[in-house]
C-alpha positions in Angstrom: 0.0 0.0 0.0 2.8 2.3 1.0 4.6 1.7 -2.1 1.7 2.6 -4.6 0.8 5.6 -2.4 4.3 7.3 -2.9 4.1 7.5 -6.7 0.5 8.5 -6.7 1.1 11.2 -4.3 4.2 12.4 -6.1 2.1 12.6 -9.5 -0.8 14.4 -7.8 2.0 16.7 -5.9 3.7 17.3 -9.4 0.3 18.2 -11.3 -0.3 21.0 -9.0 3.1 22.1 -7.9 4.8 22.3 -11.4 2.4 24.8 -12.9 2.6 27.0 -9.8 6.4 26.7 -9.6 6.5 27.9 -13.2 4.2 30.8 -12.4 6.5 31.7 -9.4 9.7 31.3 -11.4 8.4 33.4 -14.3 7.4 36.1 -11.8 10.7 35.9 -10.2 12.5 36.1 -13.6 10.6 39.2 -14.6 11.5 40.7 -11.2 15.1 40.3 -11.6 15.2 41.7 -15.4 15.4 38.4 -17.2 12.1 38.9 -18.6 10.0 42.0 -18.6 6.6 42.7 -18.7 4.8 43.8 -22.0 4.3 47.3 -20.5 3.8 50.4 -22.7 7.0 52.2 -23.5 7.9 55.2 -21.4 7.0 58.6 -22.6 9.7 60.4 -24.2 11.0 63.8 -22.9 8.8 66.9 -24.0 10.4 69.3 -26.0 9.2 72.9 -26.1 10.1 76.0 -28.2 9.7 79.4 -27.1 10.8 82.9 -27.8 14.2 81.5 -29.0 14.4 78.9 -26.2 14.6 75.0 -26.6 13.6 73.2 -23.4 13.6 69.4 -22.8 12.3 68.1 -19.7 11.6 64.6 -18.5 10.5 63.0 -14.8 11.2 59.5 -16.2 14.6 58.4 -15.4 14.3 55.5 -17.8 12.8 57.4 -20.8 15.2 59.9 -20.4 18.1 57.6 -20.4 16.8 55.8 -23.2 16.4 59.2 -25.3 20.2 60.2 -24.4 21.6 56.9 -25.4 20.0 57.5 -28.8 23.0 59.5 -30.1 26.5 58.2 -29.5 27.9 61.8 -29.5 25.5 62.8 -26.6 23.7 65.6 -28.5 20.4 63.9 -29.7 18.5 66.5 -31.5 14.8 66.0 -32.3 13.6 66.1 -35.7 13.4 69.6 -36.9 15.1 71.0 -33.8 17.3 73.9 -34.1 20.9 73.1 -33.7 23.0 74.6 -30.7 26.5 75.2 -29.8 25.9 73.5 -26.5 23.4 71.6 -24.2 22.7 72.7 -20.5 21.5 69.7 -18.6 19.9 70.5 -15.3 19.3 67.2 -12.8 17.3 67.4 -9.7 18.1 65.0 -7.5 15.7 64.0 -4.5 16.0 61.7 -1.6 19.6 61.2 -1.6 21.6 60.2 1.3 22.6 62.9 3.6 25.8 61.6 4.4 26.7 61.6 0.6 25.7 65.2 0.1 27.6 66.7 3.1 31.2 65.7 2.7 33.2 67.8 0.0 35.4 64.8 -0.7 32.6 62.3 -1.6 30.9 65.2 -3.5 34.0 66.1 -5.5 34.9 62.3 -6.1 31.6 61.7 -7.7 31.6 64.9 -9.9 35.2 64.2 -11.2 34.0 60.5 -11.6 31.2 61.8 -13.6 33.6 64.0 -16.0 36.1 61.3 -16.7 33.2 58.6 -17.4 31.6 60.9 -19.8 34.8 61.5 -21.6 35.1 65.2 -20.9 38.5 66.9 -20.6 39.1 68.2 -17.2 41.0 71.4 -17.0 40.3 72.7 -13.5 38.2 71.8 -10.2 37.2 73.4 -7.1 34.8 72.3 -4.2 33.9 73.8 -0.9 32.2 72.4 2.2 29.7 74.7 4.1 29.1 74.9 7.7 27.1 73.4 9.1 26.3 71.6 5.9 26.5 71.6 1.9 28.8 71.6 -0.7 29.1 73.5 -3.7 31.7 72.7 -6.5 32.7 72.9 -10.2 34.6 70.7 -12.5 35.9 72.9 -15.5 36.0 71.0 -18.5 37.4 72.0 -22.1 33.7 71.3 -23.3 32.3 73.6 -20.6 31.6 72.8 -17.2 29.7 70.6 -14.6 28.5 72.0 -11.2 26.8 71.0 -7.9 25.4 72.3 -5.0 23.9 70.2 -2.2 21.4 70.4 0.6 21.9 67.8 2.8 19.2 68.6 5.2 16.7 68.2 2.5 18.5 65.3 1.0 18.6 67.3 -2.5 21.2 68.1 -4.9 21.1 70.4 -7.8 23.7 69.4 -10.8 24.4 71.3 -13.9 25.9 69.6 -16.8 26.8 72.0 -19.6 28.7 70.4 -22.5 29.4 71.3 -26.0 31.5 69.9 -29.1 29.6 66.7 -29.7 32.3 64.5 -27.9 31.0 64.2 -24.4 29.1 60.9 -23.5 26.7 62.7 -20.9 24.4 59.8 -20.3 27.7 58.2 -18.7 27.8 61.0 -16.3 24.2 60.7 -15.2 24.8 57.0 -14.8 27.5 57.8 -12.3 25.5 60.5 -10.3 22.8 57.8 -10.0 25.0 55.2 -8.6 27.0 57.5 -6.2 24.1 59.6 -5.0 21.3 57.0 -4.9 18.4 59.6 -5.3 14.9 58.3 -4.9 13.5 60.5 -7.6 15.1 62.4 -10.6 14.0 65.2 -12.8 15.7 66.5 -15.8 15.8 69.5 -17.8 17.7 70.5 -20.9 18.2 73.8 -22.2 19.7 74.1 -25.8 22.3 76.9 -25.4 23.4 79.1 -28.5 20.7 78.1 -31.0 22.1 78.7 -34.4 19.1 80.8 -35.5 19.7 82.9 -32.5 23.5 83.2 -32.7 23.1 84.0 -36.4 20.9 87.1 -36.0 
């Protein structure tokens, strides 16, 4: 009796557990990124043109990263968009670690790494730690500049990446800043600087 019970019970268990395990592991694979849900693609950044200004803004990190990665030179113009001498990327970092924002050395290292990883040519740098807290600093690059100011008490940092020349891989700088400061939320705004239609007037 016992010898027949084990195979029968095993078959019964297998017929119930196998589909459940498949569902569980499918969910797990999606969770860790081996499979992705077939969700609608994130909305691309919005582009606005007004009185000689071109503004591009986005609150979705993945959508913005995908948009930046479209062009290997880091300056992806939209169809019909007026070319510019440079791009000024403003980044709002919310919910960062206060400890990461209050130390001059950590903030400076992060900004220098962002410049190096983006293939910018560093020519000068300066950082200052305020009392009781906060850091301001700049990395001057041949292609323009990267600057930061932090508010540790608000877990917030304002970063400006101004770049030109078409050789800066700015998406790599964004990746470094995300990794080093671990923000819970990010907003982006690009201002095109020196639009050809304005410079040529």
